[in-house]
MDTraj code that builds the backbone (N, CA, C; nanometers):
import mdtraj as md
import numpy as np

residues = "MET ALA THR ARG LYS LEU TYR TYR ALA CYS ASP LEU ILE ASP LYS PRO GLU LEU ILE GLN GLU TYR LYS ARG TYR HIS THR LYS GLU ASN ALA TRP PRO GLU ILE THR LYS SER ILE LYS ASP SER GLY ILE ILE ASP MET GLU ILE TYR ILE LEU ALA ASN ARG LEU PHE MET ILE MET GLU VAL ASP GLU SER TYR THR PRO GLU ARG LYS GLN MET MET ASP ALA ALA ASN PRO LYS VAL GLN GLU TRP GLU LYS LEU MET TRP GLN PHE GLN GLN ALA PRO PRO GLY ALA LYS GLU GLY GLU LYS TRP LEU GLU MET GLU GLN ILE TYR LYS LEU PRO".split()
xyz = np.array([
    [9.1369, -15.7491, 16.8530],
    [9.0976, -15.6081, 16.8404],
    [9.0106, -15.5707, 16.9598],
    [9.0517, -15.4703, 17.0320],
    [8.9764, -15.4233, 17.1488],
    [8.8551, -15.3426, 17.1043],
    [8.7451, -15.3640, 17.1736],
    [8.6242, -15.2872, 17.1463],
    [8.5730, -15.2274, 17.2764],
    [8.4860, -15.1289, 17.2615],
    [8.4192, -15.0705, 17.3776],
    [8.2781, -15.0333, 17.3362],
    [8.1922, -15.0128, 17.4338],
    [8.0538, -14.9752, 17.4063],
    [8.0295, -14.8318, 17.4499],
    [7.9489, -14.7636, 17.3708],
    [7.9073, -14.6266, 17.4006],
    [7.7546, -14.6242, 17.3995],
    [7.6976, -14.5367, 17.4802],
    [7.5533, -14.5312, 17.4966],
    [7.5069, -14.3863, 17.4776],
    [7.4047, -14.3687, 17.3932],
    [7.3560, -14.2344, 17.3615],
    [7.2045, -14.2280, 17.3728],
    [7.1527, -14.1083, 17.3966],
    [7.0087, -14.0849, 17.4003],
    [6.9753, -13.9672, 17.3099],
    [6.8567, -13.9734, 17.2529],
    [6.8032, -13.8670, 17.1682],
    [6.6517, -13.8707, 17.1838],
    [6.5868, -13.7592, 17.1622],
    [6.4410, -13.7547, 17.1693],
    [6.3826, -13.7331, 17.0303],
    [6.2632, -13.7882, 17.0118],
    [6.1853, -13.7608, 16.8915],
    [6.0774, -13.6588, 16.9264],
    [6.0313, -13.5883, 16.8268],
    [5.9174, -13.4995, 16.8454],
    [5.8004, -13.5891, 16.8853],
    [5.7292, -13.5514, 16.9881],
    [5.6278, -13.6392, 17.0479],
    [5.4951, -13.6332, 16.9716],
    [5.5006, -13.6828, 16.8480],
    [5.3806, -13.6942, 16.7644],
    [5.3795, -13.8355, 16.7079],
    [5.2753, -13.9139, 16.7381],
    [5.2726, -14.0545, 16.6974],
    [5.2988, -14.0787, 16.5493],
    [5.2477, -13.9936, 16.4622],
    [5.2682, -14.0145, 16.3185],
    [5.4148, -13.9940, 16.2790],
    [5.4826, -13.8987, 16.3421],
    [5.6252, -13.8772, 16.3150],
    [5.7093, -13.9925, 16.3703],
    [5.6729, -14.0407, 16.4878],
    [5.7462, -14.1525, 16.5470],
    [5.7338, -14.2754, 16.4583],
    [5.6141, -14.3030, 16.4076],
    [5.5949, -14.4183, 16.3188],
    [5.6766, -14.4033, 16.1906],
    [5.6818, -14.2833, 16.1337],
    [5.7603, -14.2614, 16.0126],
    [5.9101, -14.2787, 16.0410],
    [5.9549, -14.2275, 16.1537],
    [6.0949, -14.2444, 16.1931],
    [6.1293, -14.3920, 16.2041],
    [6.0425, -14.4684, 16.2663],
    [6.0643, -14.6117, 16.2808],
    [6.0709, -14.6803, 16.1439],
    [5.9877, -14.6373, 16.0499],
    [5.9913, -14.6949, 15.9140],
    [6.1261, -14.6700, 15.8466],
    [6.1821, -14.5520, 15.8635],
    [6.3130, -14.5215, 15.8049],
    [6.4222, -14.6140, 15.8600],
    [6.4003, -14.6685, 15.9776],
    [6.5033, -14.7499, 16.0423],
    [6.4805, -14.9004, 16.0288],
    [6.3859, -14.9412, 15.9468],
    [6.3693, -15.0838, 15.9200],
    [6.4793, -15.1294, 15.8249],
    [6.5072, -15.2581, 15.8268],
    [6.6119, -15.3147, 15.7421],
    [6.5849, -15.2836, 15.5938],
    [6.4586, -15.2871, 15.5542],
    [6.4220, -15.2623, 15.4140],
    [6.4421, -15.1172, 15.3720],
    [6.4311, -15.0250, 15.4656],
    [6.4371, -14.8820, 15.4323],
    [6.5681, -14.8142, 15.4697],
    [6.6568, -14.8851, 15.5366],
    [6.7846, -14.8246, 15.5754],
    [6.8639, -14.7883, 15.4502],
    [6.9208, -14.6707, 15.4491],
    [7.0012, -14.6274, 15.3345],
    [7.1357, -14.6984, 15.3401],
    [7.1729, -14.7699, 15.2347],
    [7.3007, -14.8427, 15.2372],
    [7.4216, -14.7511, 15.2547],
    [7.4146, -14.6289, 15.2052],
    [7.5256, -14.5348, 15.2204],
    [7.5463, -14.4964, 15.3669],
    [7.4364, -14.4917, 15.4420],
    [7.4449, -14.4569, 15.5842],
    [7.5042, -14.5747, 15.6621],
    [7.4573, -14.6953, 15.6293],
    [7.5132, -14.8147, 15.6924],
    [7.6629, -14.8243, 15.6665],
    [7.7042, -14.7971, 15.5439],
    [7.8469, -14.8020, 15.5091],
    [7.9250, -14.6971, 15.5874],
    [7.8722, -14.5762, 15.5960],
    [7.9435, -14.4690, 15.6679],
    [7.9582, -14.5024, 15.8160],
    [7.8583, -14.5668, 15.8726],
    [7.8643, -14.6077, 16.0130],
    [7.9774, -14.7082, 16.0320],
    [7.9782, -14.8111, 15.9485],
    [8.0807, -14.9154, 15.9592],
    [8.2203, -14.8607, 15.9298],
    [8.2323, -14.7725, 15.8314],
    [8.3630, -14.7155, 15.7950],
    [8.4241, -14.6329, 15.9079],
    [8.3405, -14.5834, 15.9995],
    [8.3906, -14.4982, 16.1078],
    [8.4454, -14.5767, 16.2261],
    [8.4352, -14.7091, 16.2208],
    [8.4844, -14.7895, 16.3319],
    [8.3744, -14.8402, 16.4231],
    [8.2493, -14.8208, 16.3828],
    [8.1373, -14.8740, 16.4593],
    [8.1134, -15.0172, 16.4111],
    [8.1286, -15.1115, 16.5021],
    [8.1156, -15.2525, 16.4698],
    [7.9704, -15.2970, 16.4756],
    [7.8979, -15.2447, 16.5734],
    [7.7581, -15.2806, 16.5909],
    [7.6840, -15.1605, 16.6468],
    [7.5562, -15.1498, 16.6106],
    [7.4742, -15.0396, 16.6594],
    [7.3320, -15.0921, 16.6763],
    [7.2721, -15.0582, 16.7887],
    [7.1324, -15.0902, 16.8154],
    [7.0646, -14.9632, 16.8640],
    [6.9399, -14.9424, 16.8203],
    [6.8611, -14.8287, 16.8679],
    [6.7306, -14.8834, 16.9236],
    [6.6961, -14.8393, 17.0444],
    [6.5722, -14.8781, 17.1111],
    [6.4873, -14.7525, 17.1310],
    [6.3560, -14.7729, 17.1454],
    [6.2659, -14.6598, 17.1649],
    [6.1710, -14.6880, 17.2801],
    [6.1442, -14.5846, 17.3575],
    [6.0425, -14.5864, 17.4617],
    [5.9700, -14.4532, 17.4511],
    [5.8436, -14.4590, 17.4113],
    [5.7660, -14.3373, 17.3848],
    [5.8412, -14.2547, 17.2798],
    [5.8910, -14.1372, 17.3160],
    [5.9660, -14.0577, 17.2174],
    [6.1151, -14.0502, 17.2508],
    [6.1626, -14.1337, 17.3425],
    [6.3047, -14.1360, 17.3806],
    [6.3752, -14.2495, 17.3070],
    [6.4856, -14.2166, 17.2414],
    [6.5692, -14.3146, 17.1730],
    [6.6913, -14.3447, 17.2587],
    [6.7346, -14.4702, 17.2533],
    [6.8531, -14.5139, 17.3257],
    [6.9377, -14.5943, 17.2278],
    [7.0627, -14.5540, 17.2081],
    [7.1505, -14.6192, 17.1120],
    [7.2702, -14.6805, 17.1838],
    [7.3010, -14.8046, 17.1464],
    [7.4206, -14.8739, 17.1955],
    [7.5108, -14.8930, 17.0751],
    [7.6338, -14.8478, 17.0872],
    [7.7325, -14.8659, 16.9803],
    [7.8501, -14.9447, 17.0351],
    [7.8919, -15.0453, 16.9596],
    [8.0172, -15.1128, 16.9890],
    [8.1169, -15.0625, 16.8865],
    [8.2279, -15.0099, 16.9335],
    [8.3250, -14.9464, 16.8449],
    [8.4625, -15.0093, 16.8626],
    [8.5438, -14.9999, 16.7571],
    [8.6819, -15.0473, 16.7668],
    [8.7725, -14.9291, 16.8020],
    [8.9031, -14.9557, 16.8096],
    [8.9964, -14.8513, 16.8535],
    [9.0119, -14.7372, 16.7538],
    [8.9655, -14.7553, 16.6288],
    [8.9762, -14.6471, 16.5298],
    [8.8671, -14.5414, 16.5477],
    [8.7620, -14.5725, 16.6235],
    [8.6492, -14.4813, 16.6380],
    [8.6773, -14.3716, 16.7388],
    [8.6494, -14.2488, 16.6971],
    [8.6380, -14.1357, 16.7898],
    [8.5199, -14.0528, 16.7422],
    [8.4485, -13.9881, 16.8334],
    [8.3377, -13.9019, 16.7908],
    [8.3849, -13.7914, 16.6955],
    [8.5042, -13.7395, 16.7189],
    [8.5563, -13.6314, 16.6338],
    [8.5819, -13.6826, 16.4912],
    [8.6400, -13.8004, 16.4792],
    [8.6651, -13.8595, 16.3465],
    [8.5328, -13.8864, 16.2750],
    [8.4354, -13.9408, 16.3457],
    [8.3036, -13.9676, 16.2862],
    [8.2395, -13.8375, 16.2395],
    [8.2493, -13.7345, 16.3198],
    [8.1914, -13.6045, 16.2844],
    [8.2561, -13.5485, 16.1572],
    [8.3884, -13.5608, 16.1454],
    [8.4586, -13.5128, 16.0255],
    [8.4186, -13.5952, 15.9030],
    [8.4097, -13.7258, 15.9182],
    [8.3688, -13.8117, 15.8078],
    [8.2265, -13.7763, 15.7625],
    [8.1374, -13.7562, 15.8588],
    [7.9984, -13.7222, 15.8261],
    [7.9884, -13.5877, 15.7548],
    [8.0660, -13.4902, 15.7994],
    [8.0636, -13.3572, 15.7384],
    [8.1089, -13.3612, 15.5929],
    [8.1957, -13.4570, 15.5603],
    [8.2481, -13.4681, 15.4233],
    [8.1635, -13.5589, 15.3346],
    [8.0570, -13.6156, 15.3883],
    [7.9753, -13.7103, 15.3133],
    [7.8381, -13.6496, 15.2834],
    [7.8117, -13.6129, 15.1567],
    [7.6837, -13.5491, 15.1231],
    [7.5615, -13.6355, 15.1549],
    [7.5739, -13.7662, 15.1412],
    [7.4597, -13.8542, 15.1691],
    [7.4285, -13.8553, 15.3188],
    [7.5304, -13.8530, 15.4015],
    [7.5096, -13.8460, 15.5462],
    [7.4448, -13.7120, 15.5813],
    [7.4891, -13.6050, 15.5184],
    [7.4290, -13.4736, 15.5448],
    [7.2811, -13.4730, 15.5042],
    [7.2489, -13.5362, 15.3924],
    [7.1091, -13.5475, 15.3483],
    [7.0278, -13.6252, 15.4526],
    [7.0826, -13.7364, 15.5001],
    [7.0158, -13.8190, 15.6017],
    [6.9940, -13.7393, 15.7307],
    [7.0971, -13.6698, 15.7757],
    [7.0865, -13.5935, 15.8998],
    [6.9808, -13.4842, 15.8894],
    [6.9755, -13.4181, 15.7763],
    [6.8729, -13.3140, 15.7552],
    [6.7333, -13.3766, 15.7608],
    [6.7185, -13.4919, 15.6984],
    [6.5905, -13.5626, 15.7008],
    [6.5523, -13.6027, 15.8434],
    [6.6485, -13.6559, 15.9187],
    [6.6196, -13.7039, 16.0537],
    [6.5835, -13.5910, 16.1499],
    [6.6350, -13.4694, 16.1250],
    [6.6012, -13.3561, 16.2117],
    [6.4526, -13.3240, 16.2057],
    [6.3810, -13.3727, 16.1037],
    [6.2361, -13.3512, 16.0971],
    [6.1638, -13.4290, 16.2068],
    [6.2295, -13.5328, 16.2582],
    [6.1695, -13.6206, 16.3576],
    [6.2315, -13.6046, 16.4958],
    [6.3584, -13.5663, 16.4992],
    [6.4326, -13.5619, 16.6240],
    [6.4279, -13.4241, 16.6877],
    [6.4455, -13.4240, 16.8191],
    [6.4630, -13.2987, 16.8913],
    [6.5711, -13.3215, 16.9958],
    [6.6353, -13.2165, 17.0309],
    [6.7451, -13.2262, 17.1270],
    [6.6918, -13.2674, 17.2635],
    [6.7589, -13.3618, 17.3297],
    [6.7176, -13.3973, 17.4651],
    [6.7569, -13.2882, 17.5649],
    [6.7040, -13.2945, 17.6864],
    [6.7413, -13.1957, 17.7881],
    [6.8929, -13.1912, 17.8065],
    [6.9453, -13.0706, 17.8161],
    [7.0888, -13.0518, 17.8381],
    [7.1711, -13.0425, 17.7114],
    [7.1080, -13.0581, 17.5939],
    [7.1823, -13.0509, 17.4675],
    [7.2209, -12.9074, 17.4361],
    [7.3358, -12.8946, 17.3715],
    [7.3790, -12.7646, 17.3215],
    [7.3229, -12.7461, 17.1805],
    [7.3344, -12.6262, 17.1280],
    [7.2870, -12.5951, 16.9931],
    [7.3434, -12.6959, 16.8926],
    [7.2548, -12.7577, 16.8139],
    [7.2974, -12.8510, 16.7100],
    [7.3186, -12.9938, 16.7563],
    [7.3173, -13.0194, 16.8868],
    [7.3340, -13.1554, 16.9376],
    [7.1996, -13.2268, 16.9414],
    [7.2029, -13.3567, 16.9115],
    [7.0803, -13.4335, 16.9280],
    [7.1053, -13.5673, 16.9960],
    [7.2132, -13.6365, 16.9637],
    [7.2489, -13.7600, 17.0343],
    [7.3505, -13.7244, 17.1420],
    [7.3130, -13.7459, 17.2682],
    [7.4020, -13.7146, 17.3789],
    [7.4496, -13.8441, 17.4444],
    [7.5802, -13.8491, 17.4743],
    [7.6348, -13.9664, 17.5400],
    [7.5801, -13.9750, 17.6825],
    [7.5415, -14.0967, 17.7189],
    [7.4854, -14.1188, 17.8513],
    [7.5960, -14.1555, 17.9498],
    [7.5757, -14.1181, 18.0752],
    [7.6694, -14.1495, 18.1821],
    [7.6257, -14.2776, 18.2526],
    [7.7149, -14.3721, 18.2624],
    [7.6846, -14.4954, 18.3356],
    [7.6845, -14.4650, 18.4846],
    [7.5773, -14.5036, 18.5536],
    [7.5709, -14.4801, 18.6968],
    [7.5655, -14.6100, 18.7765],
    [7.5521, -14.7230, 18.7101],
    [7.5496, -14.8501, 18.7805],
    [7.5893, -14.9624, 18.6877],
    [7.6635, -15.0597, 18.7413],
    [7.6969, -15.1817, 18.6713],
    [7.6955, -15.2940, 18.7742],
    [7.6294, -15.4009, 18.7418],
    [7.6211, -15.5153, 18.8335],
    [7.7615, -15.5656, 18.8659],
    [7.7944, -15.5702, 18.9941],
    [7.9292, -15.6157, 19.0321],
    [7.9486, -15.7650, 19.0028],
])
top = md.Topology()
chain = top.add_chain()
for i, resn in enumerate(residues, 1):
    res = top.add_residue(resn, chain, resSeq=i)
    for name in ("N", "CA", "C"):
        top.add_atom(name, md.element.get_by_symbol(name[0]), res)
traj = md.Trajectory(xyz[None], top)
């Protein structure tokens, strides 16, 4: 099965107490199992999120069934995902260059070690 990696960035509201709460929601103990299932069901094999100050960086490894459009349709039809997204908007803010309603933007690769 062929896989590929995708890279995204998102910003958090720059308030230390909100950042700490956001981080708590993303611990293994606090992760919502319905969200984990929806991620895996969409063709995402692995996902990692890193933080630097209020900037988030996400690496996703996806299989050939994954497309952003398919994931978006699946999320729109899942009430638990909609609940999660509404909750996360309390902490997240659109990064520079985002359009209305966007928060995770795909990053452009500009260098790879030859």
